[in-house]
C-alpha positions as CSV (number, residue, x, y, z in Angstrom):
1,M,-16.3,152.6,-134.1
2,S,-16.1,156.3,-132.7
3,N,-12.0,156.3,-131.8
4,I,-11.1,155.3,-135.5
5,E,-9.1,158.0,-136.8
6,K,-9.6,159.1,-140.6
7,P,-6.3,159.2,-142.3
8,T,-5.4,162.7,-143.2
9,K,-4.8,164.0,-147.0
10,N,-1.1,163.6,-146.7
11,A,-1.0,160.3,-144.5
12,I,0.4,158.2,-147.0
13,I,3.3,160.4,-148.3
14,E,4.1,161.1,-144.5
15,I,4.6,157.3,-144.0
16,I,6.5,156.9,-147.0
17,N,8.5,159.9,-146.5
18,K,9.2,158.1,-143.2
19,V,7.5,161.5,-141.3
20,G,6.9,160.4,-137.5
21,N,7.6,157.3,-136.2
22,I,6.2,155.0,-138.5
23,E,8.4,153.4,-141.4
24,L,6.9,150.9,-143.8
25,G,9.2,148.2,-145.7
26,K,9.3,148.2,-149.0
27,P,10.2,145.1,-150.5
28,F,13.4,145.0,-153.2
29,Q,13.5,148.6,-152.9
30,R,16.9,150.1,-154.0
31,E,18.1,153.6,-154.7
32,I,19.9,154.4,-158.0
33,F,22.3,156.6,-158.4
34,L,21.4,159.1,-161.6
35,I,23.5,162.4,-162.1
36,D,25.3,164.9,-160.1
37,T,24.8,168.7,-160.7
38,H,24.3,171.6,-158.7
39,V,21.1,173.6,-157.9
40,A,19.9,176.5,-160.6
41,G,18.3,179.3,-159.7
42,T,19.2,179.6,-155.9
43,T,19.9,183.7,-156.9
44,Y,16.0,184.1,-157.3
45,V,15.3,182.4,-154.3
46,E,14.0,184.8,-151.6
47,D,15.6,184.5,-148.3
48,I,18.0,181.9,-150.2
49,D,20.5,182.9,-147.0
50,A,18.1,181.8,-144.4
51,I,17.2,178.6,-145.9
52,G,20.9,177.8,-147.0
53,E,21.8,177.7,-143.4
54,N,19.6,174.6,-142.6
55,I,21.2,173.0,-146.1
56,V,24.3,170.6,-145.4
57,K,25.8,167.8,-146.6
58,G,23.7,164.9,-146.9
59,T,20.3,166.8,-146.6
60,K,17.7,165.1,-148.6
61,L,16.0,167.4,-151.0
62,N,12.6,166.4,-152.5
63,F,11.7,166.9,-156.6
64,F,8.2,168.3,-157.7
65,R,7.5,168.7,-161.4
66,E,6.1,172.2,-162.4
67,K,4.5,171.2,-165.6
68,D,2.7,175.1,-165.9
69,N,6.5,176.9,-165.9
70,K,6.3,179.2,-168.4
71,Y,10.1,179.0,-169.4
72,D,10.3,175.2,-169.5
73,E,7.8,172.4,-169.6
74,L,10.0,170.2,-168.0
75,A,10.7,172.0,-164.9
76,I,11.4,170.0,-161.7
77,I,11.5,172.5,-158.8
78,I,13.2,171.2,-155.5
79,K,12.7,171.8,-152.0
80,D,13.9,171.1,-148.8
81,E,12.7,169.0,-146.2
82,K,10.7,171.7,-144.7
83,G,9.3,172.7,-147.7
84,N,11.4,175.5,-148.8
85,K,12.0,176.0,-152.4
86,I,15.6,176.3,-153.1
87,G,15.8,176.1,-156.8
88,Y,15.4,174.0,-159.8
89,V,17.2,170.6,-161.6
90,P,19.2,173.1,-164.6
91,K,17.1,172.8,-167.4
92,E,20.1,170.9,-169.5
93,K,19.4,168.0,-167.0
94,N,16.2,167.6,-166.6
95,E,14.3,165.9,-169.5
96,V,15.0,162.3,-168.7
97,L,14.2,163.1,-164.9
98,A,11.2,165.0,-165.9
99,R,10.4,161.9,-168.0
100,L,10.4,159.3,-165.1
101,M,8.4,161.6,-162.4
102,D,5.6,161.8,-165.0
103,A,5.9,158.1,-165.0
104,G,5.6,157.8,-161.6
105,K,9.1,157.4,-160.2
106,L,10.4,158.9,-157.2
107,I,13.8,161.3,-157.9
108,Y,15.4,163.0,-155.2
109,G,18.5,165.0,-154.2
110,I,21.1,164.6,-151.5
111,V,23.5,167.7,-151.0
112,E,27.2,166.6,-151.7
113,D,28.2,170.7,-151.1
114,K,27.8,174.2,-150.9
115,E,29.4,177.1,-151.5
116,Y,29.2,180.8,-151.9
117,I,30.7,182.4,-155.4
118,D,30.4,185.8,-154.9
119,N,26.6,186.3,-154.0
120,W,25.1,182.8,-155.5
121,L,24.8,180.1,-153.0
122,K,25.8,177.0,-155.4
123,I,24.8,173.8,-153.9
124,D,26.0,170.5,-155.3
125,I,23.9,167.4,-155.6
126,S,23.3,163.6,-156.4
127,I,20.3,163.0,-157.5
128,Y,18.7,159.2,-157.1
129,L,16.1,157.4,-158.4
130,K,14.1,155.1,-155.5
131,D,12.8,152.2,-157.0
């Protein structure tokens, strides 16, 4: 019994997100396209230029609810696969997404394009529901 390892706190999340070499099959899983938008607030992210170098077309972005956000109770923060904050889902497009996430649904984004407009890093994304 001594050689049985306890799973780490994030082991299940890591397996679900395919970290490492383990992948679980998920019956009847499908990805449903929801909307196209851009990432809001990139101008306010520290080191966005360095973080943005690794953000290319096809990069998966993880979404997290930020219920304690003082500007928007439906805020959804967007992070890259390394956990770096890159911005938010725009406020005018987050209500339904936030409600889905609050109901336990997995919402994520895929980078479609990025470009600099003056000093703003515009990142266009497609948002999906994994069901």
